[in-house]
C-alpha positions in Angstrom: -14.4 115.9 56.4 -14.4 112.6 58.4 -12.1 111.0 55.7 -9.7 114.0 56.0 -9.3 113.6 59.8 -8.9 109.8 59.4 -6.2 110.3 56.8 -4.2 112.9 58.7 -2.6 110.5 61.2 -1.6 108.3 58.3 -0.1 111.0 56.3 2.0 112.2 59.3 3.3 108.7 59.9 4.2 108.5 56.2 6.0 111.8 56.5 7.9 110.7 59.6 8.8 107.2 58.4 11.7 108.3 56.2 13.3 110.4 59.0 12.9 107.5 61.4 14.4 105.1 58.9 17.3 107.5 58.3 17.9 107.9 62.1 18.1 104.3 62.7 20.5 104.0 59.7 23.0 106.1 61.5 23.0 103.7 64.5 23.2 100.7 62.1 26.2 102.3 60.4 28.0 102.4 63.7 27.2 98.8 64.4 28.4 97.8 61.0 31.7 99.7 61.4 32.1 98.1 64.8 31.8 94.6 63.2 34.5 95.6 60.7 36.7 96.9 63.4 36.6 93.7 65.3 37.5 91.8 62.1 40.5 94.1 61.5 41.9 94.0 65.1 41.4 90.2 65.6 42.4 89.0 62.1 45.6 91.3 61.8 49.1 90.7 62.7 49.4 89.6 66.5 45.7 89.5 66.6 45.9 86.2 68.3 46.8 88.0 71.4 43.7 90.0 71.4 41.7 86.8 70.7 43.2 85.2 73.7 42.0 88.1 75.9 38.7 88.3 74.2 38.0 84.5 75.0 38.1 85.4 78.8 36.3 88.8 78.5 33.0 89.4 80.2 32.2 92.2 77.7 33.8 94.4 75.1 33.5 98.1 74.1 34.2 98.5 70.5 35.1 102.1 69.1 35.5 101.9 65.3 37.2 105.3 65.1 38.9 107.0 68.0 40.4 110.1 66.7 42.5 113.1 67.8 41.7 116.7 66.9 44.5 118.7 68.4 44.8 117.3 71.9 41.0 116.3 72.1 40.1 112.7 72.1 36.7 111.5 70.7 34.7 109.0 68.9 33.3 109.7 65.5 29.7 108.9 64.5 28.2 108.3 68.0 31.4 106.7 69.3 31.3 103.1 70.6 29.1 100.0 71.4 29.0 97.9 74.5 28.4 94.2 74.1 28.4 91.6 76.9 28.5 87.8 77.0 25.8 85.7 78.5 26.1 82.7 80.8 25.7 80.4 77.9 28.4 82.1 75.9 26.2 84.1 73.4 26.6 87.9 73.0 24.1 90.5 73.6 22.9 93.2 71.2 24.8 96.5 71.5 24.3 99.5 73.9 25.4 102.8 72.4 28.0 105.1 74.0 29.7 108.3 73.3 33.5 108.9 73.8 34.9 112.3 74.7 38.0 113.4 76.6 40.4 116.2 77.6 44.0 116.7 76.8 45.0 113.0 76.6 45.8 112.5 72.9 46.9 109.4 71.1 50.3 107.9 70.7 52.5 110.5 68.8 51.9 110.3 65.1 48.7 108.5 65.4 45.6 110.5 64.4 43.0 107.7 64.6 42.6 104.1 65.5 40.1 101.3 65.9 39.8 100.4 69.6 38.6 97.4 71.5 38.3 97.6 75.3 38.0 94.0 76.8 36.1 94.2 80.0 37.4 91.3 82.1 34.9 91.0 85.0 31.5 92.1 86.4 33.1 94.9 88.6 34.5 96.6 85.5 31.2 96.0 83.5 29.2 97.6 86.2 31.4 100.7 86.3 31.2 101.0 82.5 27.4 100.7 82.5 27.2 103.8 84.8 25.8 106.8 82.8 29.2 108.1 82.7 32.5 106.3 83.1 35.9 108.0 83.2 38.6 105.7 82.2 41.4 105.5 84.8 39.6 107.7 87.3 38.5 104.8 89.5 41.6 103.4 91.3 39.8 100.1 91.9 39.5 99.5 88.1 42.9 98.5 86.7 43.3 99.4 82.9 46.0 97.8 80.8 47.0 99.2 77.3 48.5 96.7 74.9 51.0 98.6 72.7 53.0 97.9 69.5 55.0 95.0 70.7 52.1 93.2 72.4 53.7 89.8 72.4 54.5 88.6 75.9 52.6 91.4 77.6 49.1 89.9 77.5 49.7 87.5 80.3 50.2 90.3 82.8 47.4 92.3 81.2 45.0 89.5 81.9 45.0 90.5 85.6 43.6 94.0 84.7 40.0 94.8 84.8 40.0 96.4 81.4 42.4 95.5 78.6 42.7 97.9 75.6 43.8 97.0 72.2 44.1 99.6 69.4 44.9 99.2 65.7 46.2 102.3 63.8 47.1 102.1 60.1 47.2 98.3 60.3 49.6 98.1 63.3 48.8 97.8 66.9 49.5 101.0 68.8 49.9 101.9 72.4 47.1 104.3 73.1 46.3 105.8 76.5 42.6 106.3 77.0 43.1 107.5 80.5 40.8 110.5 81.1 38.4 109.6 78.2 34.7 109.7 79.4 32.3 107.1 78.0 28.6 108.2 78.2 25.6 106.0 77.8 23.4 107.2 74.9 19.9 106.1 75.6 18.6 108.3 72.7 20.5 106.1 70.3 19.3 103.1 72.1 15.7 104.1 71.7 16.1 104.9 68.0 17.8 101.5 67.4 15.4 99.4 69.5 12.2 101.5 69.6 12.4 101.8 73.5 14.7 103.8 75.7 16.6 100.8 77.1 19.3 101.4 79.6 22.7 99.7 78.9 22.0 97.1 81.7 18.7 96.0 80.1 20.5 95.6 76.8 23.7 93.8 77.7 22.9 92.0 80.9 19.1 91.4 80.9 19.2 91.0 77.0 15.8 92.6 76.8 16.5 94.3 73.4 17.1 92.9 70.0 17.6 94.2 66.6 18.4 91.8 63.7 20.9 94.4 62.3 23.2 93.5 65.1 23.3 89.8 64.3 26.5 90.2 62.2 28.3 92.0 65.1 27.3 89.2 67.6 28.3 86.5 65.1 31.7 88.1 64.7 32.3 88.1 68.4 31.1 84.5 68.7 33.5 83.5 65.9 36.5 84.9 67.6 35.5 85.0 71.3 33.7 81.7 71.7 
């Protein structure tokens, strides 16, 4: 009987292990798709403009698939990740965010896109790290959208607090995210890191680490210094 009681916790852990591994694989899939999205946006035609902005960015939000269903904007598969730059130039591990919105759709004819939001200063980063951040709602945070003909427009955009680039079907597209809501997902953070880290602990304090995010960090270091 004693052996049965001792074995019960072990059996429970064995039963839960596959579920926990599967749950973390969902977060890892979003991190991997975000890495591929960075590669697509920054290595594509006119990607040098996005790279020039990234080199000066304090942080970046990557949404590997922003889609429109009717007039509703959303992010698929958990949405987006937030990554920030440290004082020594290295990049943090990602904090997870969901994206949702109202009647603010994408550019006409565009159903889905890969999006990078370059966060240019600490003021904008602090706003995004709030539990919920509505893009365009805070008049003190200037948001610039870089469209299809992005050449020559990035200089003016550098004065914005947040600069958005979007790639749709291989071409840069002018996508307005005004009205979209970014919500921190501490549940996903806990699953990925084993603790319910807040966004600030991950991207500013850099208290969290998961080796699965190393390719994402390396990709940002490759293009963003």
